[in-house]
C-alpha positions, 0 to 999 in steps of 0.5 A: 806805226807797227814798226816803231812798236817792234823797235820799242818792244825789242828795245825794252826787252833787251834793257830788262834782260841787261838786269839779268845780265849784270847780276849774272856778271856780277856773281861770275866775275872775280874781284881783284884784290886791293890793299888798304894804305894811308893813301886809300885802296890800291891794287895788291897785285898789278899782274893780277888776271881778275881784271881781265877776267871780268871782261871775259865773264862780261863777253861771255854772258853778254855774247850768249844773250846776244846769240839768244835775243838774235835767234828769238828776234829772228824767229819772231820777225818772220812776220815781215817787219825785220828791219825794226827788229834789226835795229831794235837788237842793235839799240837794244843790245847796247842799252843791255850791255850798258845796263849790265855794266851799271847793275854789275857794279852796284850789286857786287855779289860774287866771290872775292879773290882776296888771299889771307894777308899779313899782319901789316896789310889788309886785303879787300875785294875791289870793285867790279869794273871793265878795263876794255870798253870794247866788250860792250859790243858783244851783245849787239854784234853777236845779235845783228850778226846772227839775225843776218846769218840766219836771214841769209840762209833762209834767203838763199834757200828761197832764192830763185838763183838756186834754181837757174833756168826755172829748174830745168837743165839748159842743155836738155836731158842726158842722151843715152839715159833713161831714168826708167831703166833703174 
């Protein structure tokens, strides 16, 4: 029962953090410029870097939160239930990324990258969106990856394999060398 509680708390906490990530992404990412035509809005410059920048800002924000969640999850799971926390980091990271995407698209707070237009065309700031859906995996992959890295370092430090033969030298003490001679 405690494992289910730890899993649920981790997923819910990361889901709530997704709201904050979405607002931060909306503030940081630039909007691509669109021109209004008779057919509707069209991308003003198909080679604009604003589309890629939105993906980059999403990865930076989600990745930083993923690393923070992985470190916090590791430090809180030292009590002995790491599996529930790791699964919660993976599921919660996916949920947090999805919520950040939805909130970032809905909030629309960031600066527009619209430049001055001529009399014949009016430019408007376009919606915030991801062009590469794979960036949604940044949060859970970094959270779980950092958790496993910290766990492996701690596991190696406590491992009996670090001190083979019980910590003694299997070949005996060095002959002709006395430590007390120093």
